[in-house]
C-alpha positions as CSV (number, residue, x, y, z in Angstrom):
1,M,0.0,0.0,0.0
2,T,1.4,3.4,-1.0
3,I,1.3,6.5,1.2
4,E,-1.3,8.0,-1.2
5,E,-3.6,4.9,-0.9
6,L,-3.3,4.9,2.9
7,A,-4.1,8.7,2.9
8,E,-7.2,8.2,0.8
9,R,-8.4,5.3,3.0
10,S,-7.7,6.9,6.4
11,E,-8.3,10.5,5.5
12,V,-4.9,11.5,7.0
13,S,-2.8,13.8,4.8
14,P,0.1,12.2,2.8
15,R,2.5,14.7,4.4
16,A,1.4,13.6,8.0
17,I,1.8,9.9,7.1
18,S,5.3,10.6,5.5
19,D,6.3,12.5,8.7
20,I,5.3,9.5,10.8
21,E,7.1,7.1,8.6
22,R,10.3,9.1,8.6
23,G,10.1,9.7,12.4
24,V,9.7,13.4,12.1
25,R,6.4,13.0,14.0
26,Q,7.0,10.4,16.8
27,T,3.8,11.1,18.9
28,P,0.7,11.5,16.6
29,H,-2.7,12.2,18.2
30,R,-4.8,9.3,19.1
31,R,-7.4,10.1,16.5
32,T,-4.7,10.0,13.9
33,I,-3.6,6.6,15.1
34,A,-7.2,5.4,15.0
35,A,-7.7,6.7,11.5
36,L,-4.5,5.0,10.3
37,S,-5.7,1.7,12.0
38,R,-9.0,1.9,10.1
39,G,-7.2,2.7,6.8
40,M,-4.9,-0.3,7.2
41,K,-7.9,-2.5,8.3
42,L,-6.1,-3.5,11.5
43,S,-7.8,-5.9,13.9
44,P,-8.6,-4.5,17.4
45,E,-5.6,-6.2,18.8
46,E,-3.3,-4.8,16.1
47,A,-4.8,-1.3,16.6
48,S,-4.2,-1.5,20.3
49,E,-0.6,-2.6,19.8
50,L,0.0,0.3,17.4
51,E,-1.4,2.8,19.9
52,Q,0.7,1.2,22.7
53,K,3.9,1.6,20.6
54,F,3.2,5.4,20.1
55,H,2.4,5.7,23.8
56,M,5.9,4.2,24.8
57,T,7.4,6.7,22.4
58,R,5.8,9.6,24.3
59,V,7.3,8.2,27.6
60,R,10.8,7.8,26.0
61,N,10.7,11.3,24.6
62,T,10.6,12.7,28.1
63,A,14.3,11.5,28.5
64,A,17.4,12.6,26.6
65,T,17.0,12.3,22.9
66,Y,20.0,10.0,22.5
67,D,19.1,7.4,25.0
68,S,18.7,4.6,22.4
69,L,22.3,5.3,21.0
70,P,23.8,7.1,24.0
71,L,27.2,8.8,24.1
72,P,29.9,7.0,26.2
73,R,30.8,8.5,29.5
74,I,33.0,11.5,29.2
75,S,36.5,10.9,30.6
76,P,37.1,13.3,33.5
77,E,40.9,13.3,32.8
78,F,41.5,15.1,29.5
79,I,44.4,17.4,28.7
80,G,45.2,19.3,25.6
81,R,43.8,19.0,22.1
82,T,42.5,22.6,22.4
83,D,43.2,23.5,18.7
84,Q,41.6,20.3,17.5
85,Q,38.5,20.8,19.7
86,F,38.0,24.3,18.4
87,E,38.4,23.1,14.8
88,I,35.9,20.3,15.2
89,C,33.3,22.5,17.0
90,E,33.7,25.2,14.4
91,A,33.1,22.7,11.6
92,L,30.1,21.1,13.4
93,S,28.5,24.5,13.9
94,D,27.6,24.6,10.2
95,D,23.8,23.7,10.1
96,Q,23.4,24.0,6.3
97,T,25.8,21.8,4.4
98,G,25.8,18.5,6.3
99,A,29.1,19.0,8.1
100,V,31.4,16.0,8.3
101,V,34.6,15.8,10.4
102,V,37.0,12.9,10.3
103,V,39.3,12.4,13.3
104,T,42.3,10.1,12.6
105,G,45.4,9.0,14.5
106,S,47.5,6.0,15.5
107,P,46.4,3.4,18.1
108,G,45.8,4.8,21.5
109,I,46.1,8.4,20.5
110,G,42.7,9.4,21.9
111,K,40.4,9.7,18.9
112,T,37.2,8.4,20.6
113,S,37.9,10.4,23.8
114,L,38.2,13.6,21.8
115,A,35.0,12.8,19.8
116,V,33.0,12.1,22.9
117,R,34.2,15.2,24.7
118,V,33.3,17.4,21.7
119,A,29.9,15.7,21.3
120,H,29.1,16.4,25.0
121,A,30.2,20.0,24.5
122,V,28.0,20.7,21.5
123,E,25.0,18.4,22.2
124,K,22.7,21.3,23.2
125,G,22.9,22.6,19.7
126,F,21.3,19.4,18.3
127,Q,17.9,17.8,18.6
128,H,19.4,14.3,18.6
129,V,22.8,12.8,19.3
130,A,23.6,9.3,18.3
131,F,26.8,7.2,18.8
132,V,27.5,4.0,16.9
133,D,30.7,1.9,17.1
134,L,31.2,0.7,13.5
135,G,33.5,-2.1,14.6
136,G,36.3,-1.1,12.2
137,L,38.9,-3.2,14.0
138,G,36.7,-6.3,14.4
139,E,36.6,-9.3,12.2
140,V,33.3,-8.2,10.7
141,P,32.7,-4.4,10.8
142,L,29.1,-3.3,10.7
143,S,27.7,-2.7,7.2
144,S,26.4,0.6,6.2
145,V,22.8,-0.8,6.1
146,E,23.1,-2.1,9.6
147,V,24.4,1.2,10.9
148,A,21.6,3.0,9.1
149,R,19.0,0.7,10.7
150,R,20.5,1.4,14.2
151,L,20.5,5.2,13.5
152,I,16.9,5.2,12.3
153,S,15.8,3.2,15.4
154,G,17.6,5.5,17.6
155,I,16.6,8.8,16.0
156,A,13.1,7.9,14.9
157,P,12.0,4.8,16.8
158,T,8.5,4.8,15.4
159,A,9.6,4.9,11.8
160,I,8.7,1.7,9.9
161,Q,11.9,0.2,8.7
162,A,12.4,0.2,4.9
163,P,13.7,-2.9,3.1
164,S,17.4,-3.3,3.0
165,N,17.8,-1.8,-0.4
166,Q,16.0,1.4,0.7
167,V,17.2,1.8,4.3
168,L,20.1,4.1,3.4
169,D,17.7,6.4,1.5
170,Q,15.4,6.2,4.5
171,L,18.1,7.4,6.8
172,Q,18.7,10.5,4.7
173,S,15.0,11.1,4.7
174,V,14.9,10.8,8.5
175,I,17.8,13.3,9.1
176,Q,17.1,15.8,6.4
177,D,14.8,18.0,8.5
178,R,16.5,17.3,11.8
179,R,19.5,18.8,13.6
180,V,21.2,15.5,14.4
181,L,24.8,14.8,15.5
182,I,25.9,11.3,14.5
183,I,29.2,10.0,15.9
184,L,30.5,7.1,13.8
185,D,33.3,5.7,15.9
186,N,36.0,3.3,14.8
187,A,35.2,3.4,11.0
188,D,36.7,0.8,8.8
189,N,36.8,2.5,5.4
190,E,35.2,5.1,3.1
191,T,32.7,2.6,1.7
192,Q,31.3,1.9,5.1
193,V,31.0,5.6,6.0
194,R,30.1,7.4,2.7
195,P,26.4,6.2,2.4
196,L,25.7,7.5,5.9
197,L,26.9,11.0,5.4
198,P,24.2,13.8,4.8
199,P,24.6,15.4,1.4
200,R,23.3,18.7,2.9
201,G,21.0,20.0,5.6
202,P,21.3,20.7,9.4
203,S,22.7,17.3,10.5
204,A,26.4,16.7,11.1
205,V,28.6,13.6,11.4
206,L,31.8,13.1,13.4
207,V,33.8,10.1,12.3
208,T,36.8,8.5,14.1
209,S,39.1,6.1,12.4
210,R,42.7,4.8,12.4
211,H,42.3,5.1,8.6
212,R,42.8,8.6,7.2
213,L,39.8,8.1,4.9
214,A,41.4,10.2,2.3
215,G,38.7,9.1,-0.3
216,L,36.0,11.2,1.5
217,V,35.6,14.6,-0.2
218,G,34.2,17.8,1.3
219,V,35.0,16.8,4.9
220,T,37.2,18.3,7.6
221,H,40.2,16.0,8.4
222,V,41.7,16.3,11.9
223,A,44.8,14.2,12.5
224,L,45.8,13.8,16.1
225,P,49.5,13.8,17.0
226,P,50.9,12.6,20.3
227,L,50.5,15.0,23.2
228,S,53.3,17.5,24.0
229,T,55.5,16.6,26.9
230,T,53.9,19.4,29.0
231,E,50.4,18.0,28.2
232,S,51.5,14.5,29.1
233,V,52.9,15.5,32.4
234,S,49.7,17.4,33.2
235,F,47.7,14.4,32.2
236,L,49.8,12.1,34.5
237,E,49.3,14.6,37.4
238,Q,45.6,14.4,36.9
239,V,45.4,10.6,36.6
240,L,47.9,9.6,39.3
241,S,46.0,9.1,42.6
242,S,48.8,10.0,44.9
243,G,51.3,12.7,44.8
244,P,53.0,15.0,44.4
245,H,55.5,13.2,42.1
246,N,59.0,14.0,41.0
247,K,58.9,16.2,37.9
248,T,61.9,14.5,36.3
249,D,60.2,11.1,36.8
250,L,57.0,12.3,35.2
251,H,58.9,13.7,32.2
252,D,60.8,10.4,31.9
253,L,57.5,8.5,32.0
254,A,56.0,10.7,29.3
255,R,59.0,10.2,27.1
256,L,58.9,6.4,27.5
257,C,55.2,6.4,26.7
258,S,55.9,8.5,23.5
259,N,53.3,11.0,24.8
260,V,50.6,8.6,23.7
261,P,47.4,8.9,25.9
262,L,46.7,5.2,26.1
263,A,50.2,4.4,27.2
264,L,50.2,7.2,29.7
265,R,46.9,5.9,31.1
266,I,48.2,2.4,31.4
267,A,51.4,3.5,33.1
268,A,49.5,5.6,35.6
269,N,47.1,2.7,36.3
270,Q,50.1,0.6,37.2
271,V,51.2,3.1,39.8
272,N,47.7,3.6,41.1
273,A,47.0,-0.2,41.4
274,F,50.0,-0.9,43.7
275,P,50.5,1.5,46.6
276,A,54.1,0.5,47.0
277,R,54.9,1.3,43.4
278,T,56.2,4.7,42.4
279,V,56.5,6.5,39.1
280,A,60.3,5.9,39.3
281,H,59.6,2.1,39.5
282,V,57.5,2.2,36.4
283,V,60.1,4.3,34.6
284,A,62.8,1.8,35.4
285,R,60.7,-1.0,34.0
286,L,59.9,0.9,30.8
287,E,63.5,1.8,30.1
288,S,64.0,-1.7,28.6
289,T,63.0,-1.4,25.0
290,E,62.8,-5.2,24.8
291,Y,60.0,-5.4,27.4
292,R,58.4,-1.9,27.2
293,L,55.3,-3.0,25.2
294,D,54.7,-6.0,27.5
295,T,55.0,-3.6,30.5
296,L,52.4,-1.3,29.1
297,T,49.5,-3.5,30.1
298,A,47.0,-2.9,32.9
299,G,43.9,-5.1,33.2
300,D,42.2,-5.2,29.8
301,L,44.2,-2.2,28.6
302,S,47.1,-3.1,26.4
303,L,49.1,-1.0,24.0
304,A,50.4,-4.1,22.2
305,A,46.9,-5.3,21.6
306,A,45.9,-1.9,20.2
307,C,48.8,-2.1,17.8
308,Q,48.1,-5.7,16.9
309,S,44.6,-4.9,15.8
310,S,45.9,-2.5,13.2
311,Y,48.7,-4.9,12.2
312,E,46.2,-7.7,11.5
313,Q,44.4,-5.5,9.0
314,L,47.5,-5.3,6.7
315,D,48.2,-7.6,3.8
316,A,51.3,-9.8,3.9
317,T,53.5,-7.4,1.9
318,T,52.6,-4.4,4.0
319,Q,53.1,-6.4,7.2
320,L,56.6,-7.3,5.9
321,V,57.5,-3.6,5.2
322,F,56.1,-2.6,8.6
323,R,58.1,-5.3,10.5
324,R,61.3,-4.5,8.6
325,L,61.1,-0.9,9.9
326,G,62.1,-2.4,13.2
327,L,65.5,-3.1,11.6
328,A,66.1,0.6,10.8
329,D,68.4,2.7,13.0
330,S,66.0,5.5,13.2
331,A,62.2,6.1,13.6
332,V,62.5,8.3,10.5
333,V,62.9,6.1,7.4
334,S,63.4,6.9,3.7
335,I,61.8,4.9,1.0
336,G,65.3,3.8,-0.1
337,I,66.2,2.4,3.3
338,A,62.8,0.7,3.7
339,S,63.1,-0.9,0.3
340,L,66.5,-2.4,1.1
341,L,65.4,-3.6,4.5
342,S,62.2,-5.1,3.0
343,E,64.1,-6.6,0.0
344,L,61.3,-5.2,-2.2
345,P,61.4,-2.9,-5.2
346,E,61.0,0.8,-4.3
347,L,57.6,1.2,-6.0
348,E,56.1,-1.7,-4.0
349,T,57.7,-0.4,-0.8
350,R,56.3,3.1,-1.4
351,Q,52.8,1.6,-1.9
352,A,53.1,-0.3,1.4
353,L,54.4,2.7,3.2
354,D,51.5,4.8,1.9
355,H,49.1,2.1,3.1
356,L,50.7,2.2,6.6
357,A,50.4,6.0,6.5
358,E,46.8,5.7,5.6
359,L,46.2,3.5,8.6
360,S,48.0,6.1,10.8
361,L,50.9,3.7,11.6
362,L,53.3,6.1,9.9
363,D,53.4,9.8,9.3
364,P,54.7,11.1,6.0
365,T,57.3,13.8,6.9
366,D,58.7,14.5,3.5
367,V,58.3,13.4,-0.1
368,D,60.3,10.2,0.5
369,K,60.4,9.9,4.3
370,Y,58.1,8.5,6.9
371,T,58.2,8.7,10.7
372,V,56.9,6.0,13.1
373,H,56.5,6.9,16.8
374,E,58.8,4.9,19.1
375,L,56.1,2.6,20.6
376,L,55.0,1.5,17.1
377,W,58.7,1.1,16.2
378,L,59.1,-1.2,19.2
379,F,56.0,-3.1,18.2
380,A,57.5,-3.6,14.7
381,K,60.7,-4.9,16.3
382,N,58.7,-7.4,18.4
383,R,56.8,-8.7,15.4
384,L,60.1,-8.9,13.5
385,E,61.6,-11.2,16.1
386,Q,58.6,-13.4,16.2
387,T,58.1,-13.7,12.5
388,D,61.3,-13.4,10.4
389,S,64.2,-15.8,10.4
390,R,67.6,-14.7,11.7
391,E,69.1,-15.6,8.4
392,D,66.7,-13.3,6.5
393,L,67.3,-10.4,8.9
394,L,71.1,-10.7,8.8
395,R,71.0,-10.7,5.0
396,A,68.6,-7.7,4.7
397,R,70.7,-5.7,7.3
398,A,74.0,-6.6,5.6
399,T,72.8,-5.6,2.1
400,T,71.4,-2.3,3.5
401,D,74.6,-1.5,5.4
402,Q,76.7,-2.1,2.3
403,R,74.6,0.3,0.2
404,V,74.4,2.9,3.0
405,L,78.2,3.0,3.3
406,E,78.7,3.2,-0.4
407,S,76.2,6.0,-0.7
408,A,77.8,7.8,2.3
409,A,81.2,7.7,0.5
410,I,79.6,9.0,-2.7
411,A,77.9,11.9,-0.9
412,G,81.1,12.6,1.0
413,S,83.0,12.8,-2.3
414,F,81.2,16.0,-3.2
415,L,82.9,17.6,-0.1
416,S,86.3,15.8,-0.3
417,G,86.6,16.7,-4.0
418,S,87.8,13.2,-4.7
419,K,86.3,9.9,-5.6
420,D,89.4,7.9,-4.7
421,F,88.9,4.2,-3.8
422,I,85.2,4.4,-4.7
423,A,84.4,1.4,-6.9
424,T,82.6,2.0,-10.2
425,D,79.7,-0.3,-9.3
426,W,79.0,1.7,-6.2
427,F,77.4,4.3,-8.5
428,D,74.9,1.8,-10.0
429,A,72.1,2.4,-7.5
430,P,73.2,4.7,-4.7
431,L,70.8,5.9,-2.0
432,F,72.2,9.4,-2.5
433,R,71.2,10.7,-5.9
434,G,72.1,14.4,-5.6
435,D,74.7,16.3,-7.6
436,S,75.9,19.1,-5.3
437,S,77.6,19.5,-1.9
438,Q,74.5,21.1,-0.5
439,E,72.4,18.0,-1.4
440,A,75.2,15.8,0.0
441,I,75.2,17.6,3.3
442,A,71.4,17.4,3.5
443,W,71.4,13.6,2.8
444,L,74.2,12.8,5.2
445,N,72.5,14.8,8.0
446,E,69.1,13.1,7.3
447,E,70.6,9.6,7.1
448,R,73.1,10.0,10.0
449,P,71.6,7.2,12.1
450,E,71.8,4.7,9.3
451,W,75.4,5.3,8.2
452,H,76.5,5.7,11.8
453,G,75.0,2.4,12.7
454,A,76.4,0.8,9.5
455,M,79.9,1.9,10.5
456,H,79.6,0.3,13.9
457,R,78.3,-3.0,12.4
458,A,81.0,-2.9,9.7
459,A,83.7,-2.6,12.3
460,A,82.2,-5.5,14.3
461,Q,82.0,-7.7,11.2
462,N,85.5,-6.9,10.0
463,E,84.3,-4.9,7.0
464,H,87.4,-2.7,7.5
465,E,88.0,-1.6,3.9
466,R,84.4,-0.5,3.2
467,L,84.3,1.4,6.5
468,G,87.7,3.1,5.8
469,I,86.6,4.2,2.3
470,A,83.4,5.7,3.6
471,L,85.1,7.5,6.5
472,R,87.9,8.9,4.3
473,H,85.2,10.6,2.2
474,L,83.3,11.8,5.3
475,H,86.4,13.6,6.6
476,W,85.4,17.0,5.3
477,F,81.8,16.4,6.2
478,S,82.9,16.0,9.8
479,K,84.2,19.6,9.6
480,V,80.6,20.9,9.2
481,W,80.1,19.8,12.8
482,H,76.3,19.3,12.5
483,Y,76.6,16.1,14.5
484,Q,79.7,16.6,16.6
485,S,79.1,13.8,19.2
486,P,79.7,10.7,17.1
487,W,82.9,11.8,15.4
488,A,85.5,10.9,18.0
489,D,83.9,7.5,18.3
490,L,83.7,6.9,14.5
491,F,87.2,8.0,13.8
492,G,88.4,5.8,16.5
493,L,86.7,2.9,14.8
494,G,88.3,4.0,11.5
495,G,91.7,4.1,13.1
496,Y,91.3,0.6,14.5
497,S,89.9,-0.8,11.2
498,A,92.6,0.6,9.1
499,E,95.2,-0.7,11.5
500,Q,93.7,-4.2,11.2
501,I,94.3,-4.3,7.4
502,G,97.7,-2.7,7.6
503,H,96.6,0.6,6.1
504,Y,98.7,2.8,8.5
505,P,98.4,6.1,6.6
506,A,94.6,5.9,7.0
507,S,95.0,4.7,10.6
508,C,97.2,7.7,11.4
509,L,94.7,10.1,9.8
510,F,91.7,8.6,11.6
511,Y,93.3,8.6,15.0
512,G,94.4,12.2,14.4
513,E,90.8,13.2,13.6
514,Q,89.6,11.3,16.7
515,L,92.1,13.3,18.7
516,W,90.9,16.5,17.1
517,F,87.3,15.9,18.2
518,L,88.3,14.8,21.7
519,L,90.0,18.1,22.1
520,S,86.9,19.9,20.7
521,E,84.5,18.2,23.0
522,G,86.4,18.9,26.2
523,E,89.6,17.0,26.7
524,N,90.0,13.8,28.6
525,H,93.8,13.9,29.1
526,A,94.3,10.2,29.5
527,Q,92.2,9.3,26.5
528,A,93.7,12.0,24.4
529,D,97.3,10.8,25.2
530,A,96.3,7.2,24.4
531,V,94.9,8.2,21.0
532,A,97.9,10.4,20.3
533,N,100.2,7.5,20.9
534,L,98.2,5.3,18.6
535,M,98.4,8.0,15.9
536,D,102.2,8.3,16.3
537,Q,102.6,4.5,16.2
538,A,100.6,4.4,12.9
539,A,102.7,7.2,11.4
540,I,105.9,5.3,12.3
541,E,104.5,2.1,10.7
542,A,103.6,4.1,7.6
543,D,107.1,5.4,7.3
544,S,106.0,8.3,5.0
545,P,106.9,12.0,5.3
546,G,103.4,13.0,4.5
547,V,101.9,10.7,7.2
548,L,104.4,12.0,9.7
549,A,103.4,15.5,8.8
550,W,99.8,14.6,9.5
551,A,100.8,13.3,13.0
552,D,102.8,16.5,13.6
553,Y,99.7,18.6,12.7
554,Y,97.5,16.8,15.2
555,R,100.2,16.6,17.9
556,A,100.6,20.4,17.6
557,R,96.9,20.8,18.0
558,L,97.0,18.8,21.3
559,L,99.9,20.9,22.6
560,L,98.2,24.2,21.5
561,V,95.0,23.3,23.3
562,R,96.9,22.5,26.5
563,G,98.7,25.9,26.3
564,Q,102.1,24.3,25.7
565,L,102.9,26.8,22.9
566,T,106.7,26.5,22.7
567,E,106.4,22.8,22.4
568,A,103.5,23.1,19.9
569,L,105.5,25.4,17.5
570,I,108.0,22.6,16.6
571,P,105.5,20.0,15.2
572,A,103.3,22.9,13.8
573,T,106.2,24.3,11.8
574,R,107.4,20.9,10.7
575,A,103.9,19.9,9.5
576,A,103.5,23.2,7.5
577,E,106.9,22.9,5.8
578,T,106.4,19.3,4.9
579,M,102.9,19.7,3.5
580,R,104.1,22.8,1.6
581,A,107.0,21.0,0.1
582,M,104.8,18.1,-1.0
583,N,102.3,20.4,-2.7
584,E,99.4,19.2,-0.5
585,S,97.6,22.4,-0.9
586,A,94.5,21.9,1.3
587,V,96.4,20.4,4.2
588,A,99.2,22.9,3.9
589,L,96.6,25.8,4.2
590,F,95.4,24.6,7.6
591,A,99.0,23.6,8.7
592,L,100.2,27.1,7.9
593,Q,97.3,28.7,9.7
594,Q,98.0,26.6,12.8
595,Q,101.6,27.6,12.7
596,A,100.6,31.2,12.5
597,E,98.2,30.8,15.4
598,V,100.9,29.4,17.6
599,L,103.3,32.3,16.7
600,I,100.6,34.9,17.4
601,L,99.8,33.4,20.8
602,L,103.5,33.4,21.6
603,G,103.6,37.1,20.9
604,R,105.6,36.8,17.7
605,I,102.9,38.6,15.8
606,E,104.9,39.8,12.8
607,E,106.1,36.3,12.1
608,G,102.6,35.0,12.5
609,L,101.2,37.5,10.1
610,E,103.9,36.6,7.6
611,V,102.9,33.0,7.7
612,L,99.2,34.0,7.3
613,R,100.2,36.0,4.2
614,E,101.9,32.9,2.8
615,S,98.7,30.9,3.6
616,R,96.6,33.6,1.9
617,A,98.7,33.4,-1.3
618,L,98.4,29.6,-1.3
619,F,94.7,29.9,-0.9
620,L,94.3,32.4,-3.8
621,T,96.4,30.1,-6.0
622,H,94.6,26.8,-5.2
623,Q,91.1,27.6,-4.0
624,E,89.5,26.1,-7.1
625,S,91.3,22.8,-6.7
626,I,90.9,22.2,-3.0
627,G,87.1,21.9,-2.8
628,A,84.5,24.4,-1.9
629,L,84.1,23.4,1.7
630,A,87.8,23.3,2.4
631,A,88.3,26.6,0.7
632,T,85.5,28.3,2.6
633,L,86.7,27.0,6.0
634,A,90.3,28.0,5.2
635,H,89.2,31.4,4.1
636,A,87.1,31.9,7.2
637,N,89.8,30.6,9.6
638,G,92.4,32.8,8.0
639,A,90.2,35.9,8.5
640,R,89.5,34.7,12.1
641,L,93.2,34.7,12.9
642,I,93.7,38.2,11.4
643,A,90.7,39.4,13.5
644,Q,92.3,37.7,16.6
645,T,95.6,39.4,15.9
646,N,94.0,42.8,15.5
647,R,92.0,42.3,18.7
648,E,95.2,41.5,20.6
649,T,96.7,44.8,19.4
650,G,93.6,46.8,20.0
651,N,92.9,47.6,16.4
652,W,89.1,47.4,16.6
653,K,88.1,48.6,13.2
654,A,90.5,46.1,11.6
655,T,89.1,43.4,13.9
656,I,85.5,44.2,12.8
657,E,86.6,44.1,9.1
658,A,88.4,40.8,9.3
659,S,85.5,39.2,11.4
660,T,83.0,40.4,8.9
661,I,85.0,38.8,6.0
662,A,85.1,35.5,8.0
663,L,81.4,35.6,8.8
664,S,80.5,36.4,5.2
665,A,82.5,33.3,4.0
666,L,80.7,31.0,6.4
667,N,77.3,32.4,5.5
668,K,77.7,31.4,1.8
669,F,76.8,27.9,2.7
670,D,73.5,26.9,4.3
671,Y,75.1,24.4,6.6
672,L,77.9,26.6,8.0
673,P,76.1,29.4,9.9
674,T,75.9,27.0,13.0
675,H,79.6,26.0,12.8
676,P,81.4,26.5,16.1
677,L,83.8,28.9,14.3
678,M,80.9,31.2,13.9
679,A,80.5,31.8,17.6
680,V,84.2,32.5,18.0
681,I,84.2,35.1,15.2
682,L,81.0,36.7,16.4
683,T,82.6,37.1,19.9
684,F,85.7,38.9,18.4
685,R,83.4,41.2,16.5
686,A,81.1,41.9,19.4
687,I,84.0,42.9,21.6
688,A,85.4,45.1,18.8
689,Y,82.0,46.8,18.3
690,E,81.7,47.5,22.0
691,E,85.3,48.9,22.2
692,D,84.5,51.0,19.1
693,G,81.3,52.4,20.6
694,Q,78.9,50.6,18.2
695,I,76.7,49.2,21.0
696,S,73.6,48.3,18.9
697,E,75.7,46.3,16.5
698,A,77.4,44.5,19.4
699,M,74.0,43.6,20.9
700,V,73.0,42.0,17.6
701,D,76.1,39.8,17.6
702,R,75.7,38.9,21.3
703,S,72.1,37.8,20.6
704,R,73.3,35.5,17.8
705,I,76.0,34.1,20.1
706,R,73.3,33.2,22.7
707,E,71.2,31.5,19.9
708,L,74.2,29.4,18.9
709,S,74.9,28.4,22.5
710,E,71.4,27.0,22.8
711,L,71.8,24.7,19.8
712,P,72.2,21.0,20.6
């Protein structure tokens, strides 16, 4: 029977019948119910049953309008997300276009908590609020039709359910004239959600999902990052039942939980559940990366289980790529590294990484880079150990390390100005594919954890030659000082490796560089002396004037730093003279400058300036052949020494001029304005400005010095 036929038989208007069917009118008058019963030729029993149904609807409607699909309880402990809350509320305030907001994020990041909090905050602006868990992480997520049925029953309980092939249209009919807020929690995919979204009108939908649901158009996407450390600490202070707690312990706990709300909640529950247990106790247990995920379990709350539910949704190839991320030396992974670790072509690896990003297990941070937060990284490691054979992992890691070291050598060659010892086949498929020193610096900085780890593994596995070649070409990169801390360690490995294969010239050079960085980082006298002795022994074994000159150069630096200037002058002069005689232009430049520095500090200023003039002439003659980085550093260091000399003699204007020349040289390269030499030169110029009465200029330099001092 059609609506028109029923209207004719019952003498109730078609519009009124349509409103009742769509749930717009949930409590019609008794005479209307009686008329409909006559029109449908219901028996007395059926007519009474229909009237009773509408009577129960009147009773229910005296309660909250979302009782049939109620919102979950709002969490009393909630910190942060202010910007996201504002963005969501702003979007939901639109009562014309059928607003849709999709909240996404990794497991345990707090998507549902945020959605529920927002829904409670805005519910007064809606006639109905309905919450449905779509079961996106279950074995069988709810179908769109089933969700629509539940929504219709919740929003318009008296509506007569349409057949399955019409129920989605019926849902749109039910909500088109109502101001309804629908929360679709834990969505599986776009196909599940799309038919439930209002095309227009006063209703709004708030969706949560681990999937980014990028296929939905015309929606507001809100991706949740981890909390800030400050927010995490505030959250812990709220949740922990006893206190106050040590701030350092709370910061450590937040760090070990990667600022993920679920992990923070579990860790806090572990403290609350056992009166004798402190935050420090939980921190100590979480410090072990091997057992951290197992530790983050409290009752039915488990971070590993939350991660596992996402992992199980992946196909076999994507699971492999995700697991192999656990082999990486950093939580930031490039497509090239992921491809090698997964032993898959780059295109297939990229597709898998994009799928992981879509599921919020990774965050794209660049065109070819992805970041995984530490707890997911540890989960990948755990799955790796449980699934992949040791043989497969060793092979993948060895292949990756080989390519990483070869690529590091190629990148370093753009700075060293030489491709010595680099085999032709290393260029077949390098990870570094740039063609400039700027790009080389950027790649080496970004991939530092990988080549740093590869060097340690190469030394442990007696891959001495490959390690030595890579380190030789990274010599000039080390002078950029972007990552100062590993260099003493790496050059020590290089010295040992070169010694093992009888390559004493390289061993002398590497031990010398290790000594240089030990002196730069704050000298440990015993360690510096031990390294200097290893360097001298390697130079003796090499039995070469050039290698002995290298040893003299580094020995002079050791004595200079210790203030033993008279003793330093002898090896400094010998190194400069030998390198000059051997036409080693780049090395001779720095050896001459070191000799000049010792002379100036000894008060033999004219002699020092004469050596500097010789260094300057050498620089002008050979600057094209010694490499851009070496030339720039030599130029800046020479100007720095002139500024230092003028400062000692009180010639402030000349100090300012020489300092400005040095700073200008360093600023030509994007990667040198943070070089430690910059702070030294700025200090010279700031003092000169102050002595010359140029106070405002001095203040600018002092401000820059403070900025540099705060860099890691």
